[in-house]
LOMAR-574162 format. One line per 4 residues: their letters; for each residue x, y, z of N, C-alpha, C, O. Coordinates in steps of 0.02 Angstrom, whole numbers, plus 50000, padded with zeros to 5 digits. Layout:
N
A) X:Y:Z:X:Y:Z:X:Y:Z:X:Y:Z ~ ...
//
This chain:
329
MSTL) 53743:56187:54122:53746:56204:54207:53764:56147:54242:53757:56089:54223 ~ 53795:56174:54311:53813:56106:54366:53739:56075:54377:53687:56103:54359 ~ 53745:56010:54410:53677:55992:54447:53661:56017:54503:53605:56024:54528 ~ 53722:56034:54527:53708:56070:54588:53701:56140:54604:53718:56167:54657
AGKT) 53665:56178:54535:53653:56249:54522:53588:56259:54595:53559:56207:54611 ~ 53578:56298:54618:53525:56329:54648:53508:56276:54717:53462:56287:54757 ~ 53553:56221:54722:53546:56181:54780:53557:56209:54852:53584:56264:54859 ~ 53540:56179:54895:53586:56185:54960:53607:56133:54988:53567:56088:55002
ILVT) 53683:56128:55005:53722:56088:55012:53753:56096:55082:53776:56150:55101 ~ 53752:56033:55124:53764:56033:55183:53845:56017:55185:53867:55991:55134 ~ 53890:56029:55234:53951:55990:55225:53987:55974:55280:54028:56014:55304 ~ 53973:55897:55315:54002:55900:55389:54069:55908:55387:54102:55912:55335
GGTG) 54089:55910:55438:54174:55925:55433:54188:55980:55383:54238:55980:55348 ~ 54141:56026:55382:54161:56082:55327:54239:56125:55315:54267:56145:55264 ~ 54262:56128:55412:54329:56163:55399:54378:56143:55390:54427:56178:55382 ~ 54379:56051:55388:54435:56029:55356:54476:56049:55281:54465:56094:55241
SFGT) 54520:56002:55283:54563:56031:55216:54526:55991:55155:54538:56015:55099 ~ 54484:55938:55155:54445:55920:55105:54387:55986:55107:54388:56037:55072 ~ 54338:55966:55160:54280:56029:55158:54283:56107:55149:54236:56145:55135 ~ 54345:56120:55159:54376:56186:55133:54383:56210:55049:54358:56255:55015
RLVE) 54430:56152:55036:54435:56160:54961:54353:56143:54922:54323:56185:54889 ~ 54326:56068:54935:54249:56079:54934:54210:56130:54920:54175:56133:54869 ~ 54211:56181:54970:54182:56240:54974:54193:56285:54925:54153:56310:54885 ~ 54265:56293:54934:54293:56341:54863:54274:56324:54784:54268:56359:54733
TLLA) 54267:56248:54801:54253:56208:54720:54175:56239:54713:54162:56272:54662 ~ 54139:56232:54749:54059:56240:54752:54045:56319:54733:54004:56340:54691 ~ 54087:56356:54772:54051:56431:54753:54092:56455:54697:54084:56511:54672 ~ 54138:56410:54674:54166:56456:54599:54133:56433:54532:54119:56466:54482
EHEP) 54124:56349:54552:54099:56324:54501:54027:56303:54499:54003:56302:54442 ~ 53983:56287:54551:53917:56253:54556:53867:56298:54554:53812:56283:54531 ~ 53882:56357:54578:53819:56411:54580:53758:56378:54634:53698:56379:54623 ~ 53796:56347:54701:53727:56343:54743:53692:56377:54767:53716:56433:54778
HAVR) 53630:56368:54786:53596:56400:54827:53628:56455:54897:53634:56513:54916 ~ 53640:56383:54913:53673:56401:54997:53730:56336:55009:53716:56280:54986 ~ 53777:56342:55036:53818:56286:55077:53813:56297:55135:53838:56349:55158 ~ 53790:56265:55165:53785:56252:55241:53861:56199:55277:53871:56140:55263
IFSR) 53910:56246:55329:53941:56226:55348:53931:56206:55419:53912:56249:55459 ~ 53945:56129:55445:53928:56109:55505:53969:56063:55525:53981:56008:55500 ~ 54000:56098:55589:54068:56085:55621:54068:56099:55693:54022:56127:55724 ~ 54129:56076:55719:54128:56094:55802:54165:56137:55829:54156:56146:55889
DELK) 54215:56175:55794:54274:56204:55795:54259:56280:55790:54275:56313:55740 ~ 54220:56311:55853:54209:56393:55812:54255:56426:55769:54239:56464:55724 ~ 54319:56407:55789:54391:56445:55782:54395:56449:55692:54401:56500:55659 ~ 54391:56384:55669:54414:56360:55613:54345:56388:55579:54362:56422:55531
QSEL) 54284:56386:55586:54221:56431:55572:54235:56507:55565:54220:56536:55513 ~ 54265:56540:55621:54279:56592:55616:54332:56614:55552:54324:56667:55521 ~ 54385:56568:55537:54432:56572:55479:54384:56575:55434:54374:56625:55400 ~ 54349:56516:55429:54309:56524:55371:54264:56580:55353:54266:56610:55300
QRRF) 54230:56589:55392:54204:56668:55412:54236:56715:55363:54205:56730:55313 ~ 54296:56738:55375:54334:56785:55356:54349:56764:55284:54351:56813:55247 ~ 54354:56735:55268:54394:56716:55199:54349:56721:55164:54360:56755:55114 ~ 54284:56695:55170:54222:56692:55126:54174:56749:55151:54114:56741:55142
ADDH) 54196:56804:55180:54172:56872:55206:54106:56905:55165:54060:56937:55190 ~ 54118:56889:55101:54064:56937:55043:54039:56899:55003:54022:56919:54948 ~ 54029:56827:55026:54002:56782:54990:53918:56741:55048:53917:56696:55090 ~ 53865:56782:55022:53812:56776:55052:53780:56708:55064:53736:56703:55106
RMRY) 53802:56655:55027:53802:56585:55009:53783:56560:55047:53730:56529:55055 ~ 53860:56578:55098:53889:56515:55173:53846:56538:55230:53815:56591:55234 ~ 53848:56496:55266:53792:56467:55335:53846:56430:55368:53883:56391:55338 ~ 53849:56447:55442:53913:56444:55469:53867:56403:55533:53845:56448:55569
LLGD) 53848:56345:55555:53824:56291:55610:53859:56270:55641:53908:56237:55622 ~ 53844:56284:55695:53919:56243:55765:53873:56175:55762:53816:56168:55741 ~ 53902:56143:55781:53868:56064:55784:53923:56007:55796:53982:56017:55782 ~ 53899:55944:55824:53930:55873:55809:53894:55830:55777:53833:55835:55785
VRDL) 53920:55779:55735:53880:55735:55709:53853:55692:55758:53798:55668:55749 ~ 53891:55678:55819:53869:55656:55878:53782:55669:55884:53738:55627:55889 ~ 53778:55743:55882:53700:55775:55919:53650:55761:55863:53654:55793:55811 ~ 53613:55724:55869:53568:55691:55811:53519:55756:55818:53505:55788:55767
PRLT) 53494:55773:55875:53447:55815:55855:53460:55874:55805:53424:55888:55757 ~ 53539:55916:55829:53553:55962:55805:53564:55947:55723:53541:55983:55679 ~ 53604:55883:55713:53603:55862:55637:53557:55874:55600:53557:55908:55549 ~ 53496:55836:55634:53443:55851:55607:53382:55921:55574:53349:55931:55523
RATR) 53397:55955:55643:53384:56041:55629:53429:56047:55553:53402:56053:55498 ~ 53498:56045:55564:53540:56074:55511:53526:56057:55441:53534:56097:55394 ~ 53505:55993:55434:53484:55959:55347:53415:55965:55342:53387:55920:55311 ~ 53374:56020:55368:53305:56031:55330:53319:56070:55305:53357:56117:55316
GVDV) 53268:56045:55237:53289:56122:55163:53355:56105:55130:53382:56140:55088 ~ 53382:56038:55156:53447:56020:55111:53433:55980:55071:53388:55938:55074 ~ 53481:55994:55017:53453:55937:54943:53534:55890:54930:53534:55843:54890 ~ 53594:55909:54965:53630:55859:54961:53679:55873:55022:53695:55930:55038
IVHA) 53706:55802:55060:53747:55801:55107:53816:55780:55076:53812:55733:55037 ~ 53863:55800:55083:53936:55786:55090:53969:55763:55167:53990:55806:55205 ~ 53970:55714:55180:54005:55686:55245:54080:55676:55273:54108:55623:55288 ~ 54100:55736:55274:54147:55731:55285:54206:55728:55346:54267:55722:55345
AALK) 54156:55734:55399:54170:55740:55455:54196:55665:55488:54166:55612:55476 ~ 54246:55668:55526:54287:55605:55556:54348:55635:55610:54371:55688:55629 ~ 54357:55559:55622:54399:55570:55690:54455:55534:55645:54431:55479:55633 ~ 54521:55540:55613:54560:55508:55564:54620:55500:55575:54645:55474:55525
QVPA) 54669:55512:55626:54717:55521:55661:54716:55433:55695:54693:55417:55750 ~ 54741:55392:55651:54785:55318:55685:54787:55312:55749:54751:55273:55779 ~ 54833:55353:55779:54861:55349:55847:54800:55379:55893:54771:55342:55933 ~ 54786:55431:55886:54725:55463:55932:54661:55405:55933:54630:55386:55983
AEYN) 54649:55382:55864:54588:55333:55873:54604:55281:55920:54565:55269:55967 ~ 54670:55243:55910:54690:55195:55954:54694:55206:56018:54692:55154:56050 ~ 54700:55271:56059:54723:55289:56128:54636:55301:56138:54619:55274:56191 ~ 54601:55321:56115:54537:55359:56119:54475:55312:56090:54430:55347:56067
PFEA) 54465:55250:56087:54432:55217:56054:54364:55227:56048:54329:55217:55999 ~ 54344:55250:56116:54255:55285:56116:54242:55331:56087:54187:55337:56061 ~ 54290:55377:56083:54289:55435:56038:54291:55420:55967:54249:55455:55938 ~ 54324:55381:55926:54326:55366:55867:54238:55336:55841:54199:55347:55795
VQTN) 54241:55297:55900:54165:55254:55868:54121:55292:55875:54074:55276:55839 ~ 54107:55356:55919:54045:55407:55929:54049:55439:55867:53997:55443:55835 ~ 54113:55467:55837:54118:55504:55784:54088:55467:55724:54031:55471:55703 ~ 54140:55428:55700:54145:55396:55638:54103:55337:55625:54103:55309:55570
VVGA) 54061:55315:55681:54029:55260:55666:53945:55284:55709:53896:55270:55675 ~ 53937:55302:55746:53892:55332:55774:53861:55380:55730:53804:55376:55709 ~ 53906:55431:55717:53900:55488:55668:53874:55483:55597:53839:55521:55564 ~ 53899:55432:55585:53880:55403:55517:53806:55386:55520:53770:55389:55469
ENVV) 53780:55366:55590:53725:55330:55576:53676:55375:55585:53617:55360:55578 ~ 53705:55454:55609:53652:55498:55626:53641:55538:55568:53590:55570:55557 ~ 53706:55533:55521:53704:55578:55453:53647:55545:55418:53608:55586:55395 ~ 53628:55479:55405:53601:55441:55390:53513:55442:55410:53468:55427:55371
SAAM) 53506:55463:55479:53442:55465:55490:53406:55535:55494:53346:55544:55490 ~ 53458:55584:55501:53443:55652:55468:53422:55678:55410:53379:55720:55399 ~ 53468:55637:55362:53447:55650:55301:53365:55608:55276:53321:55633:55241 ~ 53367:55541:55307:53307:55515:55312:53244:55568:55326:53207:55588:55280
DNDV) 53238:55586:55391:53194:55607:55411:53180:55675:55375:53123:55697:55370 ~ 53227:55703:55354:53222:55760:55308:53215:55756:55246:53220:55810:55218 ~ 53203:55702:55207:53199:55671:55152:53247:55726:55089:53225:55763:55045 ~ 53315:55710:55109:53366:55727:55085:53389:55695:55025:53423:55645:55036
PLTI) 53379:55711:54956:53383:55674:54900:53445:55629:54895:53442:55572:54871 ~ 53503:55657:54917:53583:55646:54903:53620:55653:54971:53611:55701:55009 ~ 53659:55603:54983:53701:55597:55050:53764:55549:55032:53762:55488:55039 ~ 53808:55577:55013:53875:55554:55008:53931:55541:55058:53939:55593:55091
SLST) 53966:55502:55074:54014:55500:55126:54078:55476:55114:54090:55424:55083 ~ 54122:55517:55140:54211:55490:55135:54215:55449:55154:54176:55444:55202 ~ 54246:55402:55146:54291:55331:55163:54367:55331:55153:54397:55382:55137 ~ 54394:55275:55163:54476:55277:55156:54495:55204:55134:54460:55155:55149
DKAV) 54547:55200:55101:54586:55131:55089:54582:55085:55167:54571:55025:55179 ~ 54596:55143:55209:54608:55097:55289:54561:55065:55312:54565:55033:55364 ~ 54489:55073:55264:54440:55025:55283:54441:54969:55253:54400:54926:55268 ~ 54479:54961:55213:54468:54884:55183:54503:54839:55225:54535:54873:55265
NPVN) 54514:54770:55236:54531:54732:55284:54578:54771:55337:54639:54767:55344 ~ 54536:54804:55366:54551:54870:55436:54607:54844:55494:54586:54811:55541 ~ 54658:54856:55489:54713:54841:55549:54720:54882:55605:54762:54862:55646 ~ 54683:54947:55620:54664:54989:55655:54610:55009:55687:54562:55006:55647
LYGA) 54599:55021:55721:54493:55055:55751:54499:55095:55693:54464:55064:55654 ~ 54520:55142:55663:54505:55203:55595:54493:55184:55581:54433:55197:55578 ~ 54512:55118:55544:54496:55087:55467:54445:55043:55507:54395:55066:55481 ~ 54424:55001:55548:54374:54982:55584:54305:55025:55575:54262:55008:55534
TKLC) 54300:55076:55611:54267:55131:55607:54235:55141:55536:54175:55136:55528 ~ 54286:55158:55478:54253:55195:55428:54220:55129:55391:54167:55132:55360 ~ 54263:55060:55402:54212:55019:55357:54147:55008:55385:54099:54994:55349 ~ 54141:55013:55460:54067:55021:55486:54013:55090:55460:53954:55098:55442
AEKI) 54046:55112:55466:54029:55176:55427:53975:55177:55346:53920:55199:55328 ~ 54032:55141:55319:54027:55126:55249:53954:55062:55246:53907:55065:55207 ~ 53959:55032:55275:53901:54985:55284:53848:55014:55340:53794:54986:55347 ~ 53860:55050:55365:53797:55118:55380:53771:55138:55324:53720:55113:55301
VSQG) 53809:55196:55291:53789:55230:55239:53744:55184:55179:53689:55200:55155 ~ 53782:55129:55166:53741:55084:55121:53682:55060:55112:53650:55059:55060 ~ 53662:55031:55188:53616:55007:55210:53554:55060:55226:53493:55050:55227 ~ 53580:55101:55234:53542:55166:55229:53476:55170:55179:53419:55189:55192
NAYA) 53498:55150:55130:53445:55144:55072:53375:55104:55089:53317:55124:55085 ~ 53404:55035:55112:53348:54990:55149:53304:55036:55182:53249:55049:55157 ~ 53324:55063:55237:53279:55096:55288:53227:55166:55227:53167:55177:55232 ~ 53266:55192:55187:53243:55247:55171:53213:55211:55099:53203:55255:55058
ADSP) 53198:55156:55079:53159:55147:55019:53097:55166:55017:53071:55157:54962 ~ 53064:55189:55057:53017:55254:55033:53007:55327:55043:52960:55366:55042 ~ 53078:55330:55054:53072:55400:55053:53116:55424:54958:53121:55385:54911 ~ 53137:55487:54959:53179:55510:54895:53270:55489:54927:53320:55481:54891
ARFA) 53267:55485:54987:53355:55488:55009:53379:55444:54982:53344:55401:54956 ~ 53446:55442:54981:53475:55382:54933:53546:55421:54973:53554:55476:54999 ~ 53589:55362:54962:53659:55354:55015:53717:55325:54977:53715:55264:54970 ~ 53761:55355:54953:53834:55311:54928:53896:55337:54970:53894:55385:55008
TVRY) 53964:55289:54955:54024:55328:54980:54070:55324:54921:54062:55299:54865 ~ 54117:55353:54948:54165:55378:54905:54231:55347:54939:54247:55377:54990 ~ 54267:55298:54921:54329:55279:54964:54407:55292:54915:54410:55268:54858 ~ 54460:55326:54941:54501:55327:54912:54579:55349:54980:54578:55366:55039
GNVV) 54628:55338:54937:54693:55347:54964:54698:55394:54991:54656:55436:55008 ~ 54775:55389:55002:54806:55468:55045:54783:55521:55007:54771:55521:54946 ~ 54777:55568:55047:54790:55639:55013:54845:55696:55030:54859:55724:55084 ~ 54873:55704:54962:54924:55762:54950:54928:55816:55001:54882:55857:54995
GSRG) 54973:55830:55055:54973:55868:55114:54905:55879:55156:54900:55926:55195 ~ 54855:55836:55147:54809:55866:55191:54842:55857:55271:54903:55854:55278 ~ 54781:55852:55346:54799:55871:55383:54836:55803:55408:54800:55756:55390 ~ 54889:55781:55440:54926:55717:55455:54950:55687:55412:54970:55632:55431
SVIP) 54961:55703:55340:54986:55687:55297:55080:55683:55316:55111:55722:55353 ~ 55105:55628:55281:55183:55608:55280:55228:55687:55253:55286:55700:55270 ~ 55182:55731:55207:55222:55769:55172:55260:55845:55205:55308:55883:55199 ~ 55189:55832:55247:55215:55901:55295:55280:55877:55361:55327:55910:55382
LFKA) 55262:55821:55376:55312:55802:55419:55370:55792:55403:55415:55814:55439 ~ 55386:55751:55333:55441:55746:55309:55465:55836:55287:55525:55839:55297 ~ 55447:55888:55268:55478:55946:55261:55496:55973:55333:55545:56010:55334 ~ 55464:55963:55392:55476:55991:55451:55570:55949:55462:55627:55972:55464
QAQT) 55542:55887:55466:55592:55848:55477:55681:55864:55436:55737:55862:55460 ~ 55660:55876:55374:55702:55891:55317:55778:55947:55352:55839:55946:55351 ~ 55718:55996:55380:55754:56040:55433:55797:56025:55473:55841:56068:55482 ~ 55800:55974:55503:55852:55934:55546:55919:55886:55520:55972:55871:55548
GVLT) 55891:55869:55455:55939:55856:55421:55925:55761:55426:55964:55733:55388 ~ 55896:55728:55451:55874:55667:55471:55779:55655:55446:55731:55688:55467 ~ 55781:55593:55394:55693:55568:55403:55700:55532:55446:55752:55520:55477 ~ 55636:55504:55455:55638:55461:55485:55576:55411:55442:55522:55436:55426
ITDE) 55592:55343:55429:55544:55312:55359:55530:55250:55397:55568:55219:55434 ~ 55473:55238:55381:55442:55171:55445:55468:55110:55391:55483:55057:55419 ~ 55474:55111:55329:55506:55035:55290:55502:55067:55214:55458:55101:55187 ~ 55567:55041:55190:55573:55059:55141:55546:55053:55079:55556:55087:55029
RMTR) 55512:55007:55088:55444:54960:55044:55381:54975:55029:55347:54961:54979 ~ 55369:55009:55081:55300:55055:55096:55280:55074:55033:55321:55095:54993 ~ 55216:55068:55020:55174:55093:54934:55117:55127:54988:55101:55115:55046 ~ 55100:55166:54946:55040:55207:54957:55002:55237:54897:55032:55258:54848
FWIT) 54930:55240:54902:54882:55257:54861:54914:55347:54863:54954:55367:54905 ~ 54883:55393:54804:54903:55449:54813:54865:55484:54766:54879:55476:54707 ~ 54791:55546:54793:54777:55583:54763:54764:55651:54787:54756:55668:54846 ~ 54764:55681:54741:54794:55769:54757:54702:55802:54800:54650:55769:54795
LDQS) 54708:55858:54830:54650:55886:54851:54596:55893:54821:54541:55867:54833 ~ 54617:55941:54764:54580:55965:54688:54547:55900:54663:54489:55910:54643 ~ 54570:55827:54657:54549:55757:54622:54498:55736:54647:54448:55716:54617 ~ 54510:55738:54733:54467:55699:54786:54401:55742:54785:54345:55717:54793
VAFV) 54416:55823:54772:54350:55847:54779:54297:55845:54721:54235:55840:54724 ~ 54349:55851:54653:54313:55845:54581:54268:55776:54579:54212:55768:54555 ~ 54310:55732:54612:54291:55656:54614:54219:55652:54651:54168:55639:54618 ~ 54218:55662:54708:54157:55664:54765:54105:55704:54712:54054:55671:54708
LDCL) 54103:55756:54676:54055:55784:54656:54035:55761:54598:53978:55778:54584 ~ 54073:55714:54543:54055:55683:54505:54019:55626:54517:53973:55602:54484 ~ 54047:55603:54573:54014:55521:54601:53936:55558:54614:53889:55524:54593 ~ 53924:55604:54636:53845:55635:54643:53803:55613:54588:53754:55576:54596
DLMG) 53824:55639:54521:53779:55628:54459:53768:55542:54467:53710:55523:54461 ~ 53810:55500:54476:53808:55440:54450:53782:55403:54502:53768:55346:54483 ~ 53765:55416:54580:53752:55367:54630:53668:55362:54618:53631:55410:54605 ~ 53648:55281:54627:53588:55279:54636:53548:55259:54692:53488:55267:54699
GGEV) 53598:55227:54741:53614:55225:54830:53639:55144:54833:53621:55092:54805 ~ 53682:55158:54876:53716:55101:54913:53793:55075:54889:53829:55030:54909 ~ 53801:55126:54835:53857:55115:54779:53925:55139:54834:53912:55182:54876 ~ 53998:55109:54831:54053:55120:54847:54115:55159:54791:54164:55132:54765
FVPK) 54098:55207:54786:54158:55240:54726:54240:55230:54732:54266:55249:54784 ~ 54270:55208:54694:54339:55198:54710:54367:55225:54635:54353:55206:54578 ~ 54411:55279:54659:54438:55321:54604:54515:55261:54576:54547:55223:54613 ~ 54521:55269:54523:54602:55246:54491:54632:55293:54497:54632:55345:54463
IPSM) 54664:55278:54545:54737:55334:54579:54792:55297:54565:54794:55239:54544 ~ 54840:55337:54581:54910:55280:54541:54947:55297:54636:54937:55332:54686 ~ 54991:55246:54609:55037:55227:54692:55084:55269:54680:55102:55299:54629 ~ 55108:55268:54756:55197:55308:54760:55236:55268:54813:55205:55231:54852
RVAD) 55307:55275:54817:55336:55254:54849:55345:55288:54917:55370:55343:54905 ~ 55339:55283:54963:55360:55325:55013:55425:55357:55028:55434:55412:55054 ~ 55481:55302:55005:55545:55311:54993:55555:55385:54935:55599:55427:54939 ~ 55500:55382:54883:55511:55428:54839:55493:55485:54865:55509:55537:54836
IAEV) 55459:55486:54920:55428:55566:54925:55510:55600:54978:55535:55656:54974 ~ 55529:55550:55015:55567:55567:55064:55653:55595:55004:55704:55627:55013 ~ 55617:55553:54945:55710:55578:54907:55684:55657:54867:55720:55703:54846 ~ 55629:55653:54868:55605:55718:54844:55599:55778:54887:55599:55836:54864
IAPE) 55596:55763:54945:55604:55822:54993:55667:55846:55024:55690:55900:55041 ~ 55683:55793:55025:55760:55802:55070:55805:55743:55041:55818:55694:55076 ~ 55827:55749:54983:55885:55690:54962:55946:55687:54972:55985:55650:54944 ~ 55961:55738:55026:56029:55745:55043:56019:55723:55108:56071:55714:55138
AERR) 55959:55712:55144:55943:55697:55225:55973:55635:55232:55984:55598:55184 ~ 55990:55617:55311:56011:55538:55332:55935:55518:55330:55893:55558:55351 ~ 55916:55448:55302:55849:55423:55328:55853:55356:55372:55889:55310:55353 ~ 55820:55351:55427:55825:55311:55480:55767:55256:55492:55727:55264:55538
TVGI) 55766:55213:55457:55723:55163:55466:55688:55139:55531:55713:55095:55566 ~ 55634:55169:55542:55611:55155:55608:55533:55117:55630:55491:55133:55673 ~ 55536:55062:55581:55497:55005:55577:55404:55038:55572:55372:55084:55597 ~ 55391:54983:55523:55297:54990:55537:55263:55030:55615:55275:55010:55672
RAGE) 55233:55071:55603:55204:55073:55685:55136:55045:55682:55099:55033:55633 ~ 55127:55037:55746:55049:54978:55773:54998:55018:55725:54990:55079:55719 ~ 54959:54952:55684:54895:54997:55660:54913:55020:55575:54868:55044:55540 ~ 54979:55011:55549:54993:55035:55489:55002:54961:55449:55019:54906:55472
KLHE) 54987:54977:55393:54997:54911:55323:55082:54941:55280:55104:54996:55263 ~ 55107:54872:55277:55153:54894:55206:55140:54925:55136:55178:54952:55096 ~ 55064:54910:55135:55028:54925:55055:54951:54936:55082:54924:54919:55134 ~ 54936:54961:55042:54849:54983:55037:54804:54940:55000:54829:54900:54960
MLVT) 54757:54943:55006:54703:54891:54955:54638:54947:54965:54607:54967:55015 ~ 54635:54958:54901:54542:54980:54886:54497:54939:54853:54438:54956:54851 ~ 54512:54895:54831:54452:54847:54810:54483:54762:54804:54525:54737:54766 ~ 54453:54741:54844:54464:54670:54862:54452:54622:54824:54404:54627:54785
EDES) 54486:54573:54825:54461:54514:54773:54375:54489:54790:54335:54480:54744 ~ 54364:54484:54837:54287:54475:54870:54250:54547:54838:54191:54536:54825 ~ 54265:54597:54828:54225:54632:54821:54209:54657:54746:54163:54690:54722 ~ 54278:54623:54716:54277:54630:54641:54212:54592:54617:54174:54626:54583
RHSF) 54198:54542:54627:54139:54490:54628:54083:54550:54617:54068:54561:54559 ~ 54066:54572:54644:54002:54623:54642:54047:54720:54619:54050:54770:54655 ~ 54058:54716:54587:54114:54769:54567:54116:54784:54503:54145:54741:54469 ~ 54093:54838:54469:54122:54864:54400:54161:54924:54383:54164:54980:54410
ELGD) 54190:54895:54327:54251:54940:54306:54213:54998:54264:54191:54982:54208 ~ 54203:55068:54289:54175:55114:54236:54215:55184:54213:54217:55236:54246 ~ 54240:55174:54161:54281:55226:54153:54351:55232:54204:54386:55184:54218 ~ 54358:55284:54222:54401:55311:54277:54405:55278:54345:54451:55292:54383
RYVI) 54343:55222:54366:54320:55225:54426:54312:55160:54418:54310:55133:54363 ~ 54305:55127:54481:54276:55053:54498:54204:55082:54538:54193:55140:54557 ~ 54159:55024:54542:54099:55043:54560:54085:54982:54599:54074:54929:54569 ~ 54085:54985:54681:54062:54924:54730:53994:54927:54734:53970:54978:54758
FPEY) 53958:54882:54716:53897:54878:54738:53888:54843:54801:53940:54814:54811 ~ 53834:54829:54862:53821:54788:54909:53800:54726:54887:53758:54716:54843 ~ 53838:54676:54925:53820:54630:54912:53753:54581:54913:53738:54529:54884 ~ 53722:54621:54956:53642:54612:54949:53615:54690:54968:53641:54724:55013
ASWP) 53556:54714:54924:53517:54754:54930:53437:54727:54916:53419:54684:54876 ~ 53390:54770:54967:53340:54775:54959:53288:54808:54922:53228:54800:54913 ~ 53335:54853:54903:53311:54906:54858:53324:54893:54788:53352:54841:54773 ~ 53302:54949:54728:53329:54941:54678:53385:54972:54667:53387:55031:54683
LREV) 53436:54945:54640:53505:54971:54620:53513:54994:54547:53501:54960:54497 ~ 53540:55075:54548:53533:55082:54468:53583:55035:54450:53625:55000:54479 ~ 53556:55050:54369:53632:54999:54323:53680:55029:54306:53676:55089:54294 ~ 53729:55000:54302:53803:55041:54282:53804:55071:54188:53826:55030:54148
QGGA) 53789:55112:54170:53805:55107:54090:53870:55116:54081:53912:55154:54106 ~ 53872:55069:54037:53959:55053:53997:54003:55033:54047:54061:55054:54044 ~ 53986:54997:54090:54026:54960:54157:54036:54890:54115:53997:54864:54076 ~ 54100:54869:54135:54091:54813:54142:54123:54753:54207:54181:54754:54226
RMPE) 54085:54719:54225:54105:54674:54270:54180:54640:54277:54210:54610:54232 ~ 54201:54652:54340:54281:54669:54346:54292:54571:54343:54249:54530:54361 ~ 54356:54556:54316:54381:54487:54307:54376:54458:54386:54383:54487:54440 ~ 54360:54386:54366:54385:54329:54432:54456:54368:54477:54503:54391:54444
GFRF) 54455:54369:54545:54512:54376:54577:54543:54437:54557:54603:54435:54570 ~ 54524:54495:54530:54539:54551:54522:54571:54597:54605:54576:54564:54657 ~ 54579:54630:54604:54611:54664:54669:54648:54731:54651:54691:54744:54610 ~ 54611:54773:54700:54668:54843:54677:54714:54862:54727:54686:54894:54772
SSED) 54781:54852:54735:54814:54866:54796:54864:54917:54774:54867:54927:54714 ~ 54909:54956:54821:54953:54992:54781:55021:54966:54797:55064:55008:54812 ~ 55039:54895:54796:55099:54881:54775:55110:54841:54716:55167:54823:54701 ~ 55046:54824:54674:55037:54813:54620:55011:54849:54578:54997:54823:54524
NDTW) 54996:54912:54587:54943:54972:54543:54985:54951:54475:55033:54912:54468 ~ 54950:54989:54429:54974:54974:54346:55000:55069:54334:55039:55091:54292 ~ 54967:55102:54382:54993:55174:54356:55051:55179:54446:55044:55149:54500 ~ 55097:55223:54425:55153:55251:54499:55172:55308:54477:55195:55321:54421
LGVD) 55161:55349:54530:55212:55419:54526:55276:55425:54525:55309:55395:54568 ~ 55311:55469:54474:55379:55452:54495:55419:55533:54528:55394:55588:54540 ~ 55477:55513:54533:55510:55588:54562:55484:55644:54542:55476:55695:54576 ~ 55465:55630:54465:55469:55717:54456:55400:55724:54463:55382:55773:54496
ELRD) 55361:55690:54442:55275:55700:54481:55269:55730:54527:55249:55788:54532 ~ 55299:55668:54597:55303:55695:54656:55315:55760:54672:55284:55791:54715 ~ 55363:55783:54636:55425:55841:54656:55357:55893:54640:55324:55910:54689 ~ 55341:55913:54585:55274:55952:54570:55228:55954:54620:55209:56006:54647
MVAD) 55201:55873:54640:55128:55890:54694:55156:55915:54781:55126:55945:54825 ~ 55200:55895:54780:55217:55924:54865:55256:55998:54851:55274:56027:54903 ~ 55268:56026:54800:55291:56105:54795:55259:56142:54851:55293:56166:54896 ~ 55189:56148:54851:55150:56214:54883:55123:56185:54968:55083:56218:55002
VKAV) 55155:56115:54991:55136:56094:55066:55192:56123:55112:55252:56113:55109 ~ 55160:56158:55149:55191:56201:55197:55211:56103:55266:55185:56049:55279 ~ 55270:56144:55282:55280:56101:55331:55247:56088:55404:55223:56136:55432 ~ 55246:56040:55428:55212:56053:55487:55243:56112:55547:55298:56139:55554
A) 55178:56118:55588:55234:56168:55627:55268:56138:55676:55311:56170:55708
//
């Protein structure tokens, strides 16, 4: 039986791409007592309500992670928080930096505070490879969020509340993904490529949900969990979606990297390899850390970067992955 059976789970950002798929999985496979959706978009909540109209376990709470009193009320009686709410569009964050900080940084602090106030046993937060050596504000805010979530364990040392983070790369077909954009551009016969050399880590929505839920069973507090996921070349995506289309190289946009990284050389000094994932521990922890059973310390100088990954997605694999993704409107 699932460890989430009979539990009350709150999902911040529960109407987003990840949140919606997480809810589907929880209801179908994990027999929760209740799933609380916490988000600020009433239209998306109403759409979700129609979708799960017959499921009595669903709860819909309007609110913003910026609002600590509302978040504290929403987390009363909760067993697990999955914190997926974020402002994640890089250009929007650059143009609206205060808003990105309020949601991604202050919001993370509020989630931690609410969980501590209500003794929520497990809180897991979603992060991104953009948080590693960040070159844009979005990445910087997610780096701050990782630190806040990790060090929340120090403040909660006298309570049952524990906090951890999951960090992964681009999600196939999520909002803002390059795939819906390329599919829309394919109809014009011209695709815009930032750089033919660009690589990215790639994970499906189902894989990301499964990984997050699996890490709930492993977390002891303070860890950053990184899945071993494959890399892909953005140029290969263009080849799969529109092989006959003209490609126009427009150059790397502000705030973009040529390649991404999920584990740095410095982080590897306090990391373990554990089967299909890496576990990064905080460099300093004033609370007891859970030992990694069966894990191996990372070798000196190890890095997990998209351009020198051991595993790559070929054209055939990419074709299968993008088949059901719809073009952006």
